C-alpha positions in Angstrom: 25.5 -99.4 33.1 24.8 -103.1 33.5 27.6 -105.5 32.7 27.2 -109.1 31.9 26.9 -111.5 34.8 29.9 -113.4 36.1 31.0 -116.4 34.0 29.1 -119.6 34.8 30.2 -121.3 38.0 31.8 -124.6 37.9 29.5 -127.6 38.1 31.3 -128.9 41.2 29.4 -128.0 44.4 29.7 -128.6 48.1 26.9 -129.2 50.6 26.7 -127.3 53.8 24.4 -127.8 56.8 22.8 -124.7 58.2 20.5 -124.0 61.2 21.9 -126.9 63.2 21.3 -129.3 60.2 17.7 -128.2 59.5 18.8 -126.8 56.1 21.0 -128.5 53.4 22.6 -126.0 51.0 24.5 -126.8 47.9 26.9 -124.0 46.8 29.7 -123.7 44.3 32.9 -125.4 45.4 34.8 -122.3 44.1 33.5 -118.8 44.1 31.2 -117.0 46.5 29.5 -119.0 49.3 26.9 -117.6 51.6 27.7 -117.3 55.3 27.0 -115.2 58.4 25.3 -112.3 56.5 22.8 -114.7 54.9 22.0 -116.3 58.3 21.4 -112.9 59.9 19.2 -111.6 57.1 17.1 -114.8 57.4 16.8 -114.4 61.1 15.6 -110.8 60.8 12.9 -111.7 58.2 10.1 -112.3 60.7 7.3 -112.9 58.2 4.1 -114.6 59.2 2.4 -117.6 57.6 0.8 -116.7 54.3 2.9 -113.6 53.8 4.9 -113.2 50.6 8.6 -112.5 50.7 10.9 -111.7 47.8 14.7 -111.7 48.0 16.7 -109.6 45.5 19.9 -111.3 44.5 19.1 -114.7 46.1 22.2 -116.6 44.8 22.0 -120.3 45.6 19.1 -119.6 48.0 20.8 -119.6 51.4 18.5 -116.8 52.8 15.4 -118.3 51.3 16.0 -121.8 52.6 16.7 -120.5 56.1 13.5 -118.4 56.0 11.6 -121.5 54.9 12.9 -123.5 57.8 12.3 -120.7 60.3 9.0 -119.5 59.1 6.7 -122.3 57.8 3.9 -121.2 55.6 5.7 -118.1 54.2 5.5 -117.8 50.4 9.0 -117.3 49.0 10.3 -115.8 45.7 13.9 -115.3 44.8 15.4 -113.1 42.0 18.8 -114.0 40.6 20.5 -112.8 37.4 23.2 -115.6 37.2 21.5 -118.6 35.5 23.9 -121.1 37.2 23.1 -119.7 40.7 19.4 -119.6 39.9 19.6 -123.3 39.0 21.3 -124.1 42.3 18.6 -122.1 44.2 15.9 -124.3 42.5 17.9 -127.4 43.4 18.2 -126.3 47.0 14.5 -125.5 47.1 13.7 -129.0 46.0 16.3 -130.5 48.4 14.7 -128.7 51.3 11.1 -129.0 50.3 10.9 -125.2 50.4 8.5 -124.5 47.5 10.3 -121.3 46.7 9.8 -119.7 43.2 13.1 -118.7 41.6 13.0 -116.1 38.9 15.9 -115.1 36.6 16.4 -111.4 36.1 18.4 -108.3 37.0 17.6 -105.9 39.8 18.6 -103.1 37.5 15.6 -103.9 35.3 13.3 -102.9 38.2 10.5 -104.7 40.0 7.9 -104.0 37.3 9.8 -106.2 34.8 8.8 -109.2 36.9 5.0 -108.5 36.4 4.2 -109.6 39.9 2.0 -108.1 42.6 3.7 -106.3 45.4 5.0 -108.4 48.3 4.6 -108.1 52.1 8.4 -108.3 52.5 11.4 -107.5 50.3 14.8 -108.5 51.7 18.4 -108.4 50.3 22.1 -108.6 51.0 23.2 -106.2 48.2 26.7 -106.3 46.9 28.9 -104.4 49.3 30.7 -102.3 46.7 29.7 -100.2 43.7 33.0 -98.6 43.0 35.4 -100.9 41.2 38.3 -98.8 42.5 37.3 -99.4 46.1 38.8 -102.9 46.4 41.1 -105.3 44.7 39.2 -107.0 41.9 37.4 -110.1 43.2 37.7 -113.5 41.6 35.3 -113.9 38.7 33.1 -116.3 40.6 32.7 -113.7 43.4 32.3 -110.5 41.4 28.6 -110.6 41.1 28.2 -111.0 44.9 30.6 -108.2 45.8 30.1 -105.5 43.1 26.8 -103.7 42.5 27.3 -102.7 38.8 24.3 -100.3 38.9 25.0 -98.9 42.4 23.1 -99.3 45.7 20.3 -97.1 44.4 19.2 -99.7 41.9 18.9 -102.2 44.8 17.0 -99.9 47.1 14.8 -98.8 44.3 13.9 -102.4 43.5 13.0 -103.1 47.1 10.9 -100.0 47.5 8.8 -101.0 44.4 8.6 -104.6 45.4 6.6 -104.1 48.6 3.0 -102.9 49.2 2.2 -99.9 51.3 3.0 -101.0 54.9 5.2 -103.7 53.6 8.6 -104.3 55.2 12.1 -104.1 53.7 15.1 -105.7 55.4 18.7 -105.2 54.3 22.0 -106.2 55.7 25.0 -104.1 54.6 28.3 -102.5 55.6 27.9 -100.3 58.6 29.7 -97.4 56.8 26.9 -97.3 54.2 24.1 -96.8 56.8 23.7 -93.1 55.9 23.3 -94.0 52.2 20.7 -96.8 53.0 18.6 -94.4 55.2 18.7 -91.7 52.5 17.8 -94.0 49.6 15.1 -96.0 51.4 13.8 -92.8 53.0 12.5 -91.7 49.6 9.2 -93.7 50.2 9.8 -95.6 53.4 10.3 -94.8 57.1 9.8 -96.3 60.6 13.4 -97.4 60.5 14.8 -99.9 62.9 18.5 -100.5 62.9 20.4 -103.3 64.6 24.2 -102.9 64.6 26.3 -106.1 64.2 29.6 -106.0 66.1 32.5 -108.5 65.7 33.4 -107.9 69.4 31.7 -105.8 72.0 34.7 -103.4 72.1 34.9 -102.9 68.4 32.8 -100.8 66.0 30.0 -102.4 64.1 30.9 -103.7 60.7 27.4 -104.7 59.5 23.9 -103.2 60.1 20.6 -104.8 59.7 18.0 -102.2 58.6 14.3 -102.6 58.5 12.1 -100.0 56.8 8.3 -99.9 56.3 6.9 -98.4 53.1 5.1 -95.2 53.9 6.0 -95.7 57.6 6.1 -92.6 59.7 7.2 -93.8 63.1 10.5 -92.5 64.7 13.7 -94.3 64.0 14.7 -97.0 66.5 18.2 -98.0 67.3 18.1 -101.6 68.6 20.5 -103.4 70.9 23.5 -104.7 69.0 24.2 -108.3 68.2 27.8 -109.1 69.2 29.2 -112.1 67.2 32.4 -113.0 69.2 33.9 -112.6 72.7 37.4 -113.0 74.0 36.8 -116.4 75.7 37.9 -118.4 72.7 34.5 -119.6 71.8 33.6 -119.4 68.1 30.5 -117.2 68.8 28.8 -115.5 71.7 25.9 -117.5 73.1 23.4 -115.1 71.5 25.0 -115.3 68.1 25.2 -119.1 68.3 21.5 -119.3 69.1 20.7 -117.2 66.1 23.0 -119.3 63.8 21.5 -122.5 65.0 17.9 -121.3 64.4 17.1 -121.4 68.1 16.5 -117.6 68.2 15.6 -114.9 65.8 16.3 -111.2 65.5 13.0 -109.6 66.3 12.1 -106.0 65.5 
């Protein structure tokens, strides 16, 4: 069952600089604001000039704007069900000269509802929870980003339909949902590549980046992890800092 989107966000916004200042992003002053996961998803979207990329659940456009800065010439589309966030994404596209097309719509309605040809890439940072009992209820402004009302299957189903044969799907999600992601995406995709994201080298991964290729048949590849922090007191490891500043990507 699909529930109504979160209440409209407040008009007040804050502006953040991403990729070492190459991207300006306006986001709600209160409520959900994109961060590390958006930066990693953008870094892992290694599309080539002329290729078409769609993001499911684009929010204010943090991923799209960073892809635009990293990958000039890529053609970008975002889908967002919250009208206020979609409006912010359009504002950010104008602010950054990104030329991204933002469509309003619900992932649960399926890709065919958009009446668009299949894309070369479909990427997403789906809501991390689909069981309201799994966590304390988030603030109203954050609910849509944290809770997948129609379950993870609705998101993977959208992504699978959104790409052409041979097209690529990239998802960042909780590490403990990896088995679910592989099972759901594996319905029509394969050639999986998995990059674990560890908070520290001596701690378990909390996130995974997963790439799948529609109709791909190659063996699964487990890639070297990205470690975000060390014990030296620095904010990030040198590798993570290079990714966050846009000086390095996450190649597959």
